[in-house]
SEDREN-547313 format. One record per residue (C-alpha): y, x, z; residue number from 1; residue in one letter. Coordinates in steps of 0.05 Angstrom, whole numbers. Layout:
% SEDREN-547313
<node><v>Y</v><u>X</u><w>Z</w><pos>NUM</pos><code>a</code></node>
...
% end
This chain:
% SEDREN-547313
<node><v>15</v><u>-101</u><w>-402</w><pos>1</pos><code>m</code></node>
<node><v>-7</v><u>-93</u><w>-329</w><pos>2</pos><code>p</code></node>
<node><v>38</v><u>-47</u><w>-289</w><pos>3</pos><code>r</code></node>
<node><v>15</v><u>5</u><w>-240</w><pos>4</pos><code>k</code></node>
<node><v>52</v><u>3</u><w>-173</w><pos>5</pos><code>p</code></node>
<node><v>110</v><u>52</u><w>-162</w><pos>6</pos><code>p</code></node>
<node><v>102</v><u>113</u><w>-119</w><pos>7</pos><code>a</code></node>
<node><v>97</v><u>94</u><w>-46</w><pos>8</pos><code>y</code></node>
<node><v>146</v><u>125</u><w>2</w><pos>9</pos><code>c</code></node>
<node><v>142</v><u>132</u><w>77</w><pos>10</pos><code>s</code></node>
<node><v>188</v><u>91</u><w>123</w><pos>11</pos><code>h</code></node>
<node><v>214</v><u>153</u><w>158</w><pos>12</pos><code>g</code></node>
<node><v>252</v><u>188</u><w>102</w><pos>13</pos><code>g</code></node>
<node><v>310</v><u>170</u><w>57</w><pos>14</pos><code>v</code></node>
<node><v>265</v><u>166</u><w>-3</w><pos>15</pos><code>g</code></node>
<node><v>212</v><u>203</u><w>-43</w><pos>16</pos><code>c</code></node>
<node><v>217</v><u>255</u><w>-98</w><pos>17</pos><code>i</code></node>
<node><v>194</v><u>226</u><w>-164</w><pos>18</pos><code>t</code></node>
<node><v>200</v><u>259</u><w>-232</w><pos>19</pos><code>q</code></node>
<node><v>262</v><u>298</u><w>-211</w><pos>20</pos><code>s</code></node>
<node><v>288</v><u>325</u><w>-145</w><pos>21</pos><code>c</code></node>
<node><v>348</v><u>279</u><w>-154</w><pos>22</pos><code>f</code></node>
<node><v>313</v><u>214</u><w>-171</w><pos>23</pos><code>e</code></node>
<node><v>311</v><u>185</u><w>-101</w><pos>24</pos><code>l</code></node>
<node><v>282</v><u>116</u><w>-91</w><pos>25</pos><code>e</code></node>
<node><v>262</v><u>83</u><w>-27</w><pos>26</pos><code>e</code></node>
<node><v>207</v><u>34</u><w>-45</w><pos>27</pos><code>t</code></node>
<node><v>186</v><u>1</u><w>20</w><pos>28</pos><code>i</code></node>
<node><v>127</v><u>-45</u><w>18</w><pos>29</pos><code>m</code></node>
<node><v>120</v><u>-90</u><w>78</w><pos>30</pos><code>l</code></node>
<node><v>51</v><u>-59</u><w>86</w><pos>31</pos><code>e</code></node>
<node><v>51</v><u>5</u><w>47</w><pos>32</pos><code>r</code></node>
<node><v>-12</v><u>33</u><w>14</w><pos>33</pos><code>h</code></node>
<node><v>-33</v><u>90</u><w>59</w><pos>34</pos><code>p</code></node>
<node><v>-82</v><u>125</u><w>13</w><pos>35</pos><code>t</code></node>
<node><v>-44</v><u>126</u><w>-53</w><pos>36</pos><code>r</code></node>
<node><v>11</v><u>178</u><w>-56</w><pos>37</pos><code>f</code></node>
<node><v>42</v><u>217</u><w>-113</w><pos>38</pos><code>p</code></node>
<node><v>11</v><u>285</u><w>-126</w><pos>39</pos><code>a</code></node>
<node><v>41</v><u>334</u><w>-76</w><pos>40</pos><code>p</code></node>
<node><v>90</v><u>386</u><w>-101</w><pos>41</pos><code>l</code></node>
<node><v>66</v><u>457</u><w>-100</w><pos>42</pos><code>n</code></node>
<node><v>102</v><u>507</u><w>-55</w><pos>43</pos><code>s</code></node>
<node><v>147</v><u>534</u><w>-110</w><pos>44</pos><code>a</code></node>
<node><v>169</v><u>465</u><w>-132</w><pos>45</pos><code>q</code></node>
<node><v>181</v><u>442</u><w>-60</w><pos>46</pos><code>a</code></node>
<node><v>223</v><u>505</u><w>-46</w><pos>47</pos><code>l</code></node>
<node><v>264</v><u>495</u><w>-109</w><pos>48</pos><code>l</code></node>
<node><v>278</v><u>422</u><w>-93</w><pos>49</pos><code>c</code></node>
<node><v>297</v><u>439</u><w>-21</w><pos>50</pos><code>a</code></node>
<node><v>346</v><u>492</u><w>-44</w><pos>51</pos><code>i</code></node>
<node><v>378</v><u>448</u><w>-97</w><pos>52</pos><code>l</code></node>
<node><v>386</v><u>389</u><w>-49</w><pos>53</pos><code>l</code></node>
<node><v>419</v><u>434</u><w>2</w><pos>54</pos><code>l</code></node>
<node><v>468</v><u>462</u><w>-49</w><pos>55</pos><code>l</code></node>
<node><v>493</v><u>393</u><w>-71</w><pos>56</pos><code>i</code></node>
<node><v>529</v><u>348</u><w>-20</w><pos>57</pos><code>p</code></node>
<node><v>496</v><u>279</u><w>-24</w><pos>58</pos><code>v</code></node>
<node><v>516</v><u>213</u><w>8</w><pos>59</pos><code>a</code></node>
<node><v>457</v><u>164</u><w>5</w><pos>60</pos><code>a</code></node>
<node><v>469</v><u>90</u><w>16</w><pos>61</pos><code>y</code></node>
<node><v>417</v><u>37</u><w>33</w><pos>62</pos><code>s</code></node>
<node><v>426</v><u>-35</u><w>52</w><pos>63</pos><code>g</code></node>
<node><v>403</v><u>-57</u><w>121</w><pos>64</pos><code>q</code></node>
<node><v>364</v><u>-121</u><w>112</w><pos>65</pos><code>w</code></node>
<node><v>298</v><u>-150</u><w>131</w><pos>66</pos><code>r</code></node>
<node><v>247</v><u>-200</u><w>108</w><pos>67</pos><code>v</code></node>
<node><v>202</v><u>-249</u><w>146</w><pos>68</pos><code>a</code></node>
<node><v>145</v><u>-266</u><w>146</w><pos>69</pos><code>p</code></node>
<node><v>106</v><u>-203</u><w>127</w><pos>70</pos><code>a</code></node>
<node><v>53</v><u>-244</u><w>90</w><pos>71</pos><code>r</code></node>
<node><v>46</v><u>-314</u><w>62</w><pos>72</pos><code>i</code></node>
<node><v>-17</v><u>-356</u><w>61</w><pos>73</pos><code>f</code></node>
<node><v>-21</v><u>-417</u><w>16</w><pos>74</pos><code>l</code></node>
<node><v>-76</v><u>-469</u><w>6</w><pos>75</pos><code>d</code></node>
<node><v>-89</v><u>-539</u><w>-19</w><pos>76</pos><code>s</code></node>
<node><v>-51</v><u>-568</u><w>42</w><pos>77</pos><code>a</code></node>
<node><v>7</v><u>-519</u><w>41</w><pos>78</pos><code>a</code></node>
<node><v>27</v><u>-502</u><w>-31</w><pos>79</pos><code>k</code></node>
<node><v>95</v><u>-473</u><w>-13</w><pos>80</pos><code>s</code></node>
<node><v>128</v><u>-431</u><w>40</w><pos>81</pos><code>s</code></node>
<node><v>196</v><u>-402</u><w>59</w><pos>82</pos><code>v</code></node>
<node><v>217</v><u>-329</u><w>63</w><pos>83</pos><code>i</code></node>
<node><v>277</v><u>-312</u><w>106</w><pos>84</pos><code>t</code></node>
<node><v>323</v><u>-255</u><w>87</w><pos>85</pos><code>l</code></node>
<node><v>371</v><u>-227</u><w>139</w><pos>86</pos><code>v</code></node>
<node><v>429</v><u>-180</u><w>126</w><pos>87</pos><code>n</code></node>
<node><v>439</v><u>-135</u><w>187</w><pos>88</pos><code>d</code></node>
<node><v>486</v><u>-88</u><w>151</w><pos>89</pos><code>g</code></node>
<node><v>562</v><u>-84</u><w>149</w><pos>90</pos><code>d</code></node>
<node><v>569</v><u>-104</u><w>75</w><pos>91</pos><code>e</code></node>
<node><v>549</v><u>-160</u><w>30</w><pos>92</pos><code>m</code></node>
<node><v>484</v><u>-147</u><w>-8</w><pos>93</pos><code>i</code></node>
<node><v>457</v><u>-173</u><w>-74</w><pos>94</pos><code>n</code></node>
<node><v>382</v><u>-185</u><w>-80</w><pos>95</pos><code>l</code></node>
<node><v>336</v><u>-206</u><w>-136</w><pos>96</pos><code>q</code></node>
<node><v>264</v><u>-227</u><w>-137</w><pos>97</pos><code>g</code></node>
<node><v>205</v><u>-220</u><w>-184</w><pos>98</pos><code>k</code></node>
<node><v>136</v><u>-253</u><w>-179</w><pos>99</pos><code>a</code></node>
<node><v>76</v><u>-210</u><w>-197</w><pos>100</pos><code>m</code></node>
<node><v>2</v><u>-226</u><w>-201</w><pos>101</pos><code>e</code></node>
<node><v>-35</v><u>-175</u><w>-158</w><pos>102</pos><code>w</code></node>
<node><v>-103</v><u>-147</u><w>-178</w><pos>103</pos><code>s</code></node>
<node><v>-141</v><u>-82</u><w>-170</w><pos>104</pos><code>q</code></node>
<node><v>-172</v><u>-39</u><w>-224</w><pos>105</pos><code>d</code></node>
<node><v>-243</v><u>-10</u><w>-222</w><pos>106</pos><code>p</code></node>
<node><v>-219</v><u>46</u><w>-177</w><pos>107</pos><code>e</code></node>
<node><v>-187</v><u>-2</u><w>-128</w><pos>108</pos><code>g</code></node>
<node><v>-116</v><u>16</u><w>-147</w><pos>109</pos><code>k</code></node>
<node><v>-64</v><u>-40</u><w>-145</w><pos>110</pos><code>d</code></node>
<node><v>-43</v><u>-69</u><w>-212</w><pos>111</pos><code>v</code></node>
<node><v>16</v><u>-117</u><w>-221</w><pos>112</pos><code>y</code></node>
<node><v>31</v><u>-163</u><w>-279</w><pos>113</pos><code>q</code></node>
<node><v>88</v><u>-212</u><w>-286</w><pos>114</pos><code>e</code></node>
<node><v>66</v><u>-283</u><w>-274</w><pos>115</pos><code>t</code></node>
<node><v>90</v><u>-355</u><w>-276</w><pos>116</pos><code>k</code></node>
<node><v>35</v><u>-376</u><w>-228</w><pos>117</pos><code>g</code></node>
<node><v>79</v><u>-362</u><w>-168</w><pos>118</pos><code>l</code></node>
<node><v>147</v><u>-396</u><w>-172</w><pos>119</pos><code>v</code></node>
<node><v>206</v><u>-383</u><w>-127</w><pos>120</pos><code>f</code></node>
<node><v>280</v><u>-401</u><w>-120</w><pos>121</pos><code>f</code></node>
<node><v>333</v><u>-374</u><w>-120</w><pos>122</pos><code>p</code></node>
<node><v>319</v><u>-312</u><w>-162</w><pos>123</pos><code>r</code></node>
<node><v>385</v><u>-278</u><w>-144</w><pos>124</pos><code>i</code></node>
<node><v>420</v><u>-281</u><w>-76</w><pos>125</pos><code>l</code></node>
<node><v>485</v><u>-256</u><w>-47</w><pos>126</pos><code>m</code></node>
<node><v>482</v><u>-249</u><w>29</w><pos>127</pos><code>i</code></node>
<node><v>544</v><u>-233</u><w>70</w><pos>128</pos><code>d</code></node>
<node><v>539</v><u>-187</u><w>130</w><pos>129</pos><code>k</code></node>
<node><v>506</v><u>-221</u><w>190</w><pos>130</pos><code>g</code></node>
<node><v>483</v><u>-278</u><w>146</w><pos>131</pos><code>e</code></node>
<node><v>413</v><u>-302</u><w>129</w><pos>132</pos><code>q</code></node>
<node><v>385</v><u>-340</u><w>70</w><pos>133</pos><code>k</code></node>
<node><v>318</v><u>-366</u><w>47</w><pos>134</pos><code>i</code></node>
<node><v>274</v><u>-363</u><w>-14</w><pos>135</pos><code>i</code></node>
<node><v>225</v><u>-419</u><w>-27</w><pos>136</pos><code>r</code></node>
<node><v>160</v><u>-397</u><w>-59</w><pos>137</pos><code>a</code></node>
<node><v>100</v><u>-438</u><w>-82</w><pos>138</pos><code>g</code></node>
<node><v>43</v><u>-444</u><w>-131</w><pos>139</pos><code>i</code></node>
<node><v>35</v><u>-489</u><w>-192</w><pos>140</pos><code>k</code></node>
<node><v>-40</v><u>-493</u><w>-195</w><pos>141</pos><code>m</code></node>
<node><v>-89</v><u>-518</u><w>-142</w><pos>142</pos><code>a</code></node>
<node><v>-133</v><u>-467</u><w>-105</w><pos>143</pos><code>p</code></node>
<node><v>-198</v><u>-448</u><w>-139</w><pos>144</pos><code>t</code></node>
<node><v>-265</v><u>-418</u><w>-119</w><pos>145</pos><code>a</code></node>
<node><v>-235</v><u>-348</u><w>-115</w><pos>146</pos><code>k</code></node>
<node><v>-173</v><u>-327</u><w>-77</w><pos>147</pos><code>e</code></node>
<node><v>-110</v><u>-316</u><w>-119</w><pos>148</pos><code>k</code></node>
<node><v>-65</v><u>-259</u><w>-99</w><pos>149</pos><code>t</code></node>
<node><v>8</v><u>-246</u><w>-115</w><pos>150</pos><code>y</code></node>
<node><v>66</v><u>-204</u><w>-91</w><pos>151</pos><code>r</code></node>
<node><v>138</v><u>-229</u><w>-89</w><pos>152</pos><code>l</code></node>
<node><v>180</v><u>-167</u><w>-98</w><pos>153</pos><code>f</code></node>
<node><v>250</v><u>-173</u><w>-69</w><pos>154</pos><code>i</code></node>
<node><v>297</v><u>-115</u><w>-84</w><pos>155</pos><code>e</code></node>
<node><v>368</v><u>-97</u><w>-72</w><pos>156</pos><code>e</code></node>
<node><v>414</v><u>-93</u><w>-132</w><pos>157</pos><code>i</code></node>
<node><v>451</v><u>-28</u><w>-122</w><pos>158</pos><code>p</code></node>
<node><v>527</v><u>-35</u><w>-120</w><pos>159</pos><code>q</code></node>
<node><v>574</v><u>20</u><w>-143</w><pos>160</pos><code>p</code></node>
<node><v>605</v><u>58</u><w>-86</w><pos>161</pos><code>k</code></node>
<node><v>678</v><u>80</u><w>-87</w><pos>162</pos><code>k</code></node>
<node><v>677</v><u>156</u><w>-88</w><pos>163</pos><code>n</code></node>
<node><v>728</v><u>179</u><w>-37</w><pos>164</pos><code>t</code></node>
<node><v>706</v><u>251</u><w>-34</w><pos>165</pos><code>s</code></node>
<node><v>677</v><u>305</u><w>-76</w><pos>166</pos><code>d</code></node>
<node><v>606</v><u>290</u><w>-54</w><pos>167</pos><code>t</code></node>
<node><v>555</v><u>264</u><w>-104</w><pos>168</pos><code>a</code></node>
<node><v>532</v><u>195</u><w>-86</w><pos>169</pos><code>q</code></node>
<node><v>462</v><u>169</u><w>-94</w><pos>170</pos><code>l</code></node>
<node><v>446</v><u>95</u><w>-86</w><pos>171</pos><code>t</code></node>
<node><v>381</v><u>82</u><w>-49</w><pos>172</pos><code>v</code></node>
<node><v>351</v><u>15</u><w>-70</w><pos>173</pos><code>a</code></node>
<node><v>304</v><u>-18</u><w>-20</w><pos>174</pos><code>v</code></node>
<node><v>247</v><u>-61</u><w>-45</w><pos>175</pos><code>r</code></node>
<node><v>199</v><u>-106</u><w>-6</w><pos>176</pos><code>f</code></node>
<node><v>134</v><u>-132</u><w>-34</w><pos>177</pos><code>g</code></node>
<node><v>112</v><u>-195</u><w>4</w><pos>178</pos><code>v</code></node>
<node><v>37</v><u>-208</u><w>-5</w><pos>179</pos><code>p</code></node>
<node><v>21</v><u>-281</u><w>-23</w><pos>180</pos><code>v</code></node>
<node><v>-51</v><u>-303</u><w>-14</w><pos>181</pos><code>f</code></node>
<node><v>-76</v><u>-370</u><w>-42</w><pos>182</pos><code>v</code></node>
<node><v>-138</v><u>-386</u><w>-3</w><pos>183</pos><code>k</code></node>
<node><v>-201</v><u>-407</u><w>-41</w><pos>184</pos><code>p</code></node>
<node><v>-232</v><u>-475</u><w>-32</w><pos>185</pos><code>l</code></node>
<node><v>-285</v><u>-444</u><w>14</w><pos>186</pos><code>k</code></node>
<node><v>-276</v><u>-374</u><w>42</w><pos>187</pos><code>e</code></node>
<node><v>-334</v><u>-326</u><w>37</w><pos>188</pos><code>e</code></node>
<node><v>-320</v><u>-260</u><w>73</w><pos>189</pos><code>l</code></node>
<node><v>-371</v><u>-209</u><w>50</w><pos>190</pos><code>v</code></node>
<node><v>-367</v><u>-133</u><w>43</w><pos>191</pos><code>g</code></node>
<node><v>-414</v><u>-75</u><w>36</w><pos>192</pos><code>e</code></node>
<node><v>-419</v><u>0</u><w>31</w><pos>193</pos><code>l</code></node>
<node><v>-442</v><u>4</u><w>-41</w><pos>194</pos><code>a</code></node>
<node><v>-460</v><u>78</u><w>-39</w><pos>195</pos><code>s</code></node>
<node><v>-452</v><u>140</u><w>4</w><pos>196</pos><code>t</code></node>
<node><v>-463</v><u>211</u><w>-22</w><pos>197</pos><code>a</code></node>
<node><v>-450</v><u>283</u><w>-2</w><pos>198</pos><code>l</code></node>
<node><v>-439</v><u>331</u><w>-60</w><pos>199</pos><code>t</code></node>
<node><v>-413</v><u>402</u><w>-55</w><pos>200</pos><code>k</code></node>
<node><v>-386</v><u>389</u><w>15</w><pos>201</pos><code>g</code></node>
<node><v>-349</v><u>326</u><w>-6</w><pos>202</pos><code>i</code></node>
<node><v>-369</v><u>261</u><w>27</w><pos>203</pos><code>l</code></node>
<node><v>-357</v><u>199</u><w>-16</w><pos>204</pos><code>s</code></node>
<node><v>-367</v><u>126</u><w>2</w><pos>205</pos><code>t</code></node>
<node><v>-353</v><u>64</u><w>-38</w><pos>206</pos><code>i</code></node>
<node><v>-330</v><u>1</u><w>-2</w><pos>207</pos><code>v</code></node>
<node><v>-341</v><u>-63</u><w>-41</w><pos>208</pos><code>k</code></node>
<node><v>-313</v><u>-133</u><w>-29</w><pos>209</pos><code>n</code></node>
<node><v>-369</v><u>-180</u><w>-53</w><pos>210</pos><code>t</code></node>
<node><v>-336</v><u>-242</u><w>-25</w><pos>211</pos><code>g</code></node>
<node><v>-284</v><u>-289</u><w>-54</w><pos>212</pos><code>n</code></node>
<node><v>-225</v><u>-271</u><w>-9</w><pos>213</pos><code>t</code></node>
<node><v>-189</v><u>-207</u><w>11</w><pos>214</pos><code>h</code></node>
<node><v>-197</v><u>-165</u><w>73</w><pos>215</pos><code>f</code></node>
<node><v>-157</v><u>-106</u><w>97</w><pos>216</pos><code>r</code></node>
<node><v>-193</v><u>-41</u><w>114</w><pos>217</pos><code>i</code></node>
<node><v>-162</v><u>-14</u><w>178</w><pos>218</pos><code>i</code></node>
<node><v>-197</v><u>53</u><w>177</w><pos>219</pos><code>e</code></node>
<node><v>-260</v><u>90</u><w>156</w><pos>220</pos><code>i</code></node>
<node><v>-289</v><u>131</u><w>213</w><pos>221</pos><code>s</code></node>
<node><v>-336</v><u>188</u><w>195</w><pos>222</pos><code>i</code></node>
<node><v>-375</v><u>226</u><w>247</w><pos>223</pos><code>k</code></node>
<node><v>-426</v><u>281</u><w>240</w><pos>224</pos><code>g</code></node>
<node><v>-480</v><u>298</u><w>291</w><pos>225</pos><code>r</code></node>
<node><v>-529</v><u>356</u><w>298</w><pos>226</pos><code>n</code></node>
<node><v>-603</v><u>353</u><w>315</w><pos>227</pos><code>v</code></node>
<node><v>-585</v><u>345</u><w>389</w><pos>228</pos><code>k</code></node>
<node><v>-539</v><u>286</u><w>375</w><pos>229</pos><code>g</code></node>
<node><v>-477</v><u>327</u><w>390</w><pos>230</pos><code>e</code></node>
<node><v>-415</v><u>314</u><w>348</w><pos>231</pos><code>e</code></node>
<node><v>-401</v><u>366</u><w>295</w><pos>232</pos><code>t</code></node>
<node><v>-349</v><u>332</u><w>253</w><pos>233</pos><code>f</code></node>
<node><v>-300</v><u>273</u><w>259</w><pos>234</pos><code>a</code></node>
<node><v>-251</v><u>245</u><w>210</w><pos>235</pos><code>e</code></node>
<node><v>-213</v><u>179</u><w>201</w><pos>236</pos><code>k</code></node>
<node><v>-186</v><u>154</u><w>135</w><pos>237</pos><code>l</code></node>
<node><v>-133</v><u>100</u><w>129</w><pos>238</pos><code>n</code></node>
<node><v>-151</v><u>36</u><w>91</w><pos>239</pos><code>g</code></node>
<node><v>-114</v><u>-16</u><w>50</w><pos>240</pos><code>w</code></node>
<node><v>-125</v><u>-86</u><w>23</w><pos>241</pos><code>y</code></node>
<node><v>-189</v><u>-96</u><w>-16</w><pos>242</pos><code>l</code></node>
<node><v>-184</v><u>-157</u><w>-60</w><pos>243</pos><code>l</code></node>
<node><v>-241</v><u>-204</u><w>-77</w><pos>244</pos><code>a</code></node>
<node><v>-291</v><u>-170</u><w>-124</w><pos>245</pos><code>g</code></node>
<node><v>-257</v><u>-102</u><w>-119</w><pos>246</pos><code>a</code></node>
<node><v>-284</v><u>-36</u><w>-94</w><pos>247</pos><code>n</code></node>
<node><v>-252</v><u>30</u><w>-74</w><pos>248</pos><code>r</code></node>
<node><v>-277</v><u>101</u><w>-67</w><pos>249</pos><code>l</code></node>
<node><v>-260</v><u>140</u><w>-5</w><pos>250</pos><code>y</code></node>
<node><v>-275</v><u>214</u><w>1</w><pos>251</pos><code>s</code></node>
<node><v>-263</v><u>272</u><w>48</w><pos>252</pos><code>t</code></node>
<node><v>-284</v><u>346</u><w>49</w><pos>253</pos><code>p</code></node>
<node><v>-328</v><u>371</u><w>105</w><pos>254</pos><code>i</code></node>
<node><v>-317</v><u>445</u><w>123</w><pos>255</pos><code>p</code></node>
<node><v>-377</v><u>487</u><w>104</w><pos>256</pos><code>a</code></node>
<node><v>-392</v><u>510</u><w>175</w><pos>257</pos><code>g</code></node>
<node><v>-390</v><u>440</u><w>204</w><pos>258</pos><code>k</code></node>
<node><v>-429</v><u>411</u><w>145</w><pos>259</pos><code>c</code></node>
<node><v>-483</v><u>464</u><w>155</w><pos>260</pos><code>g</code></node>
<node><v>-490</v><u>445</u><w>228</w><pos>261</pos><code>a</code></node>
<node><v>-494</v><u>370</u><w>214</w><pos>262</pos><code>t</code></node>
<node><v>-560</v><u>331</u><w>210</w><pos>263</pos><code>e</code></node>
<node><v>-531</v><u>262</u><w>201</w><pos>264</pos><code>q</code></node>
<node><v>-466</v><u>230</u><w>180</w><pos>265</pos><code>l</code></node>
<node><v>-446</v><u>161</u><w>207</w><pos>266</pos><code>d</code></node>
<node><v>-395</v><u>119</u><w>170</w><pos>267</pos><code>i</code></node>
<node><v>-361</v><u>59</u><w>202</w><pos>268</pos><code>t</code></node>
<node><v>-312</v><u>14</u><w>164</w><pos>269</pos><code>v</code></node>
<node><v>-269</v><u>-32</u><w>207</w><pos>270</pos><code>t</code></node>
<node><v>-228</v><u>-88</u><w>177</w><pos>271</pos><code>t</code></node>
<node><v>-178</v><u>-140</u><w>199</w><pos>272</pos><code>d</code></node>
<node><v>-234</v><u>-192</u><w>197</w><pos>273</pos><code>t</code></node>
<node><v>-303</v><u>-199</u><w>228</w><pos>274</pos><code>k</code></node>
<node><v>-330</v><u>-151</u><w>176</w><pos>275</pos><code>i</code></node>
<node><v>-353</v><u>-84</u><w>203</w><pos>276</pos><code>i</code></node>
<node><v>-393</v><u>-40</u><w>155</w><pos>277</pos><code>l</code></node>
<node><v>-439</v><u>16</u><w>178</w><pos>278</pos><code>n</code></node>
<node><v>-475</v><u>70</u><w>138</w><pos>279</pos><code>g</code></node>
<node><v>-515</v><u>132</u><w>153</w><pos>280</pos><code>h</code></node>
<node><v>-532</v><u>194</u><w>112</w><pos>281</pos><code>l</code></node>
<node><v>-582</v><u>248</u><w>127</w><pos>282</pos><code>n</code></node>
<node><v>-552</v><u>315</u><w>108</w><pos>283</pos><code>v</code></node>
<node><v>-589</v><u>364</u><w>64</w><pos>284</pos><code>d</code></node>
<node><v>-558</v><u>433</u><w>74</w><pos>285</pos><code>k</code></node>
<node><v>-558</v><u>443</u><w>-1</w><pos>286</pos><code>g</code></node>
<node><v>-507</v><u>387</u><w>-6</w><pos>287</pos><code>q</code></node>
<node><v>-457</v><u>429</u><w>34</w><pos>288</pos><code>c</code></node>
<node><v>-451</v><u>486</u><w>-16</w><pos>289</pos><code>s</code></node>
<node><v>-391</v><u>484</u><w>-63</w><pos>290</pos><code>p</code></node>
% end
C-alpha cells in the first residue's frame, strides 16, 4: 500500500511532537515540504507538553552527518549516480537506505511506495568519525515519455546509549530523502492556474502541472488592490515540488476589512524554471462575508 510521508519537522528544533509529547523524531528532508505540517496543538495541549517536558530531564542524541548532492538527475545517458555520506560527528554511525517511488495524490500530497525501479548499494553502511562513504544509485529501466520520480531515504540506525546518569535518554534519528528524477525522453514544461475563487473570505487557487516533468513552486504571491490601484492586501505562500500531471490547492484567508476594500486580486506563481503563472480575480464584496 502507498505510504503517506511522515510529519515534517523544521531544521531548527530537536524534533517534532507526534502522537505523544515524548515521541521525538527529527525527520529532515533535504528539501522539506513547507506547506504540509501536522495539525497544530491547541493551547491546552501545548502547555501540558511543555510542563511535562520540563519536569523530565532529557538527553537527546543525534548523529552529525551530511549527504551530497541534494538532488540526483538521471537520463538515458547517465543511468546511475553517486551519493556521498560524510560523518562529521565524534562517533561511528550506522545508516540504512530505502528506495521509494514518489508520486502525488489528487490533493498534491506526497505519496511513497517501496520500489525496485531504483536500485542502490550498499543498503547498510558503518561510517567512522571523520570518514566518508558512497552509495551508488541507478535505474533499471530506460527513460520514458514521462518523468519518473523517486526518493532514496537514508536514515540513521539509532544506537543504544550508555546511561551514566538518572536522566531519561531519547534517541533522535535523522533521515534524509534524496530526490531522484529520471528525465523523460523529451521534456515538456507546462503549468497553469486551473482555477481561482474567493469564497467566504478564503482565496483558493489550484496550480496544475500539465507537462511531463516536475517543477518546484518557489512561492505564490497574492496582492489585492482597490479601485485606485492601491495595495490593500499582500500575502506569500511557500511552494513545493509539483510532479508531472499533479495539482495542488493553495488557500489563504483575507481579513474582512481588507477584502471589502479590494477590487482585484492578483496571483503570481514563481517556479524554479521558466514557468511563471499569473491570474486575476475581480472581487465581489459578497464573496468576503463568512
